[in-house]
N, C-alpha and C positions, 0 to 999 in steps of 0.2 A: 503493499499500499504506500502512495505516495501523498504527503499532506503539504500543502502550501498554506502559509500564515502571512496575511498581508498586513504590515504595519503602515501607518499613516506617514505623509511626508514630514520630513524633519526640517528644522529651522526656526529662527526666532519668530518669522511671521505667522508660524502656527501655534505659538505659545498659547493664545486663548482658546484655540480649538481644543488642543491635547493638553490642557493645564493638569490633569491628574498624574501624579508621580508617587513613586515609593522611595523611600531613603535607602541607600546603600550602608547596611548595618551588620553587625555580627549575626543578627538574626536572620539575615539572607546572605549567607556565605557565597551562594552561587552567584551573585552579582559582583563579587569581589574579583572574580577570575574571568570575568567577559571582556570583549573587546572595549577598550576606553572609549570608543565613539559614541557609546551609549550613555556615558556619564555626562549629566549636565547639571546645573544649578536649579534651585527652587524657583528662580527668576529666568529660567529658559536660556542661560548663557553656557557656553561650552566650559565645562570643568577644566581647570588645570590645578597642580599641586599647591600653587600658592595660595589657593582658596581654601585649603584644608579639607581634610577627610569627612568632617561633619556636615559639609555642603555638597556632597555626592547624592545625586538623585538619578532616577532612571524612569522614563515615561512609562505610564501604565500599559500601554499597548506593547512595548518592547519588553518590559518585565514580565508580562504574561506569556510573550512568546518565547523567550529565554528559558523560563522555567518549564514550559511545556516541551521544549526541545530537549531539555534535560532528562525529564520524568519519561518521555517516550523513548528516549535512547536506552534508559534502564529498564524499560518494560518490554519493548518490541525491537529485538536486534536487527530484524529485517526491514524495518519500516524507515522510509525516506521522509526526511521533515526539512523544509527549505523555509527561511523567513524572507519574504520579499518586501523591499520597500514599494510604496505605492507609486513612486516616480519611476519605477522600472517596469511598470506593468505593460504588457503588450498580448496579443492574442497568442505569439508563439511561447511567452515566458511561462504561461499556464498550462500549456499543452501536457498531456500525460498524468496530470494530478488527479487523484480519486476524491480529494476532500480539499477545498480551498475555503480556509477561514477568513472572511472579509468583515467580520464584526466590527473592527476598528477603522475601517475605510468604507463607509457607505458612500452612496452617490452624491449627497448633499453636503461633504466637507467643503468648507470655505477656509481660506481663500481657494478657489478651484485650481486645478492642476492644468496649465496651458497644454502640455503634452497629451493630455486626456481629453482634451476639447476639439471642437471641430467647427469650422466656419463661425466663430464667435458663439456657439452654443457650449456653456460650461458642461464638462465632464459627458459630452455626447459620445466620444469614443470609448469612455469607460462603462457607459451603459451598454454598448455593443459588446464588449468583451464580457461583461457579467452576463448578458442575454445568451452568449455562445455556451457559456459554462454554467448555465443556470441550474441544472442538475446536480453540480458538484458544490454548490455553494453552501455555506452555513454562516449566518442563518439562512433558512430556506428563503429562495428568490421570491414565491409567491407571498410570503410574510412580509419581507423587506419592501416589496413594491406596494403592499397594502399600507404600510406605515409611511413611507414616502409621500403618499398622495392623501392630504388632509380631506379632500372630498371623499374619497373612497373608504376611508376609515370611519369617518362621520356617518356615512351611509350604512356601513358595517355595523356600527354600533347602535345606530336607530333601529335596524332591522332586527337587532338582539334585545330590543326594548330597554337598552342602556341609556340613561338621559345623558343628552348632549345640549349645548346652548342651542337657541333657535337660530338656524343657519341656512344660508342660501348660497350653492356653488355656482361657480361660472368658469367654464373651460373656455379659455381665451382662442384655442385654435379651432374650435368647432361650433360654439354656441354663442359668439359674440358678433353683434351687428350694430348698426346705427341706432336700432329701436330698443337695444338692450337696456341702455342707462334708463330712459324714461320707464320701462318696465320694472325695473329695479326699484327706483324710487316710489313707484306705485305700490309694490310689495311692501317696502318699509312704512309707508302710511297705512296700509291696510293692517300690518301686524303691529302698528304702533310702537315702532323703534325709535326712540326719540334721539338715541345716539347709535352709530353704526360702526363696529370694529372690523377693519379688513385685514386679512393676512394670506400671503400668497402660498399657492400649493408649490412644494418644494422649497418654501421658505424655512430658514433655521436662524437661531440666536436672534430673534425678533428683528431681522432685517426686513426692510420694506414693507412694515406694517403701517396702518394709519387709522385715523379715527375721524369720523364725520358726523355732523351734528344735522338733524333732518330739518329743522328750522331754517338752516342756512339757505340764503337766497341763491347763492351759487353752487348749490349741492350738486347738481347735475354736470357742472362744468367741472368741479373739483374732482369727482369721482372718474369722469372722463380722462382728466389729466393723470390721474393716479394710474388707471388702467394702461394708458398710453406708455406710461414709465415702465410699467412691468413687462409689456410686450416689447419694448425697446431693449431690455436687459436680457432675453431671449433665453432665460433659466427658468421662467414660470409658466407652466402649462395652464394654470388657472389661478383662480381666486376664491376664498371664502369670505363672505360677509356675515356677520354675527351681530346679534342683538348685543349691546354692550351691556354687561352686568355691573351695576352700581356698587356692588360689594366685593367686586373681584379685587383681592390683594389690597383692599382699603380696610373695610371693617373686618373683613374675614381674610385669612392667608389662602394662597394656592398650596395644597396638599401634594407634595411629590413623594410617592413611595417607590423605593427601589427593590428589586426583586432579582435573585438569582435562581433560575428555574422557577419553583414555587416557594422558595424560601425568602422571607423578608430580609433584606440587608439593613436598611435604616429609613427613616422618613425625615424629610426637610420641609419646613414651613418657610414660604416666602410671602413676605409683606412689603408693599411699597414703602421705599424710605426707611427700612429697618432691617438690621442685620439677619442673613438667613440663619435659621435656628433648627438644629437638629433634636427630635423629640424621640421618646421612648414610645413603644406600642401602648404601654399602660397610660401614658400622658395623653397620646392620641385619642384612645377610646374613651378617656375622661371628658375630653373637649368635644369630641366630634365621634360620638358612638355609632353613626351610620357609615361613616366613610370607608373602613376597612372592608365591609361587606359589599360596597359597590366596587371597589377595586378588585376584589376577588372574582366577583363576576366577569370583569374585563379579563382577567387571568384565564378564566374557564373558557371564554367565548374565543381566545387566541389559540388555545392549546391544540384542537385539530390541524391547525395550519403546519404544525411541525411534523405530523404524521409518524408520531411515535417517538421522535428524537427528543433529547431533554432541551427544553426551553433555555435560553441563556439570560441575558440581562433584558428587563423590561422596566422602564419607567411609567408609571401611571400618574398622570397629573389630574387632581381634581380640583375645579373651580367652584366659588359659590356666589350668589346663591339664585337658584332658579325663580325663588320667590324672595323678593326683597326682604332682608332681616331675619330669614330663616336659616340659621347656620348649618342645619341638616340637610338643606335642599341643594345637595351637590350634583354637579355635572361633570363629564368627562372632557376636560379641556385638550389634552394631548397623550398620545402613547409615543414612546421613543425607545429603540432598541440599541443605539449608541449615544447616550447622553454623557453629559458632563456629569461626573459621579459623586461630587461633594466629599471626596474620600478624606480631604484634609480635615473635615470637621470630626472625623474619627481618631484624631491623634496622629503623633509623629508616625507610628508604624502604618497608619491609614487602614486599620482593621485588617490587615493582611489580606487585602482585597485581590491582589495579584495570585496569592497562593489559592484562594477560594475559586478564582476564575479559572486557573490552570486546572486545578482538580476537576471542576466541571467540564471543561473541553476534553479532559481525557476520557469522560464519560461519552462525549459524542463520538470520540475516535472508537472507541469500543463498540458503540452502536453500529457505526459504519463498517466495522470489522465483522459484523453479525453477533455481537454479544449484548443482545437486546435485553437481557435480565439484569444488566449492570443497574445498580441503585445509587444515586447520589445522596450522600448524608451530609 
């Protein structure tokens, strides 16, 4: 069996995208003997001896890949494992692999890689590469493609009777015309959306979002300009318009829960103009007793998309409130499979997240080898 593990592009400009790191300490002896090119500082600079040993870190994606490589070499003598930097990707580079782990290099990574783009369309070549090897990818391509497209997964959740914010999707390549904007404004009026939040399909890190006020006399003009800007960037196939929820991250926090398979890693609360806060499950249940049940419904809904394979990382974001002032009227705001992990809030050792992830990916390899009874604990 041949396994490829794709790590994200390196360099300072990707520091905000790949901000999760683990320290090089005695607790991670295997990181002391690796190629020093992987050593960076916590501020994403290249490490050198003058900076001191306590300032040595390895990016999370690289740390997971390096540990998985070590464990697989000790477990399966005939297995071939290759770490591939995203900037080296090509159709030929991935030939012959039975499993391609692209968990840390999804199609929406920004800044986009020019080499993997085509005719001004960000990551168009990367999408073609992943499409060719779709049956080899992990996470499964059908699941990843669902999560990439906000319109698709909002529809998916809605069909499962999982609450979402009132939404209207618009695909710019097939359903947009001169009559679209007046029709959209008519919908906002009918549904009584006093404010309208817009976020693009394939958008990430809150890029190119906007907020509109229904009473604005230039609403049609402003929405038209916004859509024109999205079309001009060539990376967004559509846009989601949603009713703006007054309580969202103001009176009530957004609840981000992080899962590895079906095991809860941690919960982060995000509130506007407030520090991010990590809370225990006990604290969450005390404040928001219905939140976890809703999150578990999402996990149950996506499980069949893995076709028996272990799920990896899932972040489920719950917003509030579908009913103004009702802190238990949550809705699913986002689903992510390659999110920023907030690992730094789990102390210097980052909760040994890299070890947990590598162990979990070992179970994926075992599954692909036919050891389907492998249980992750």
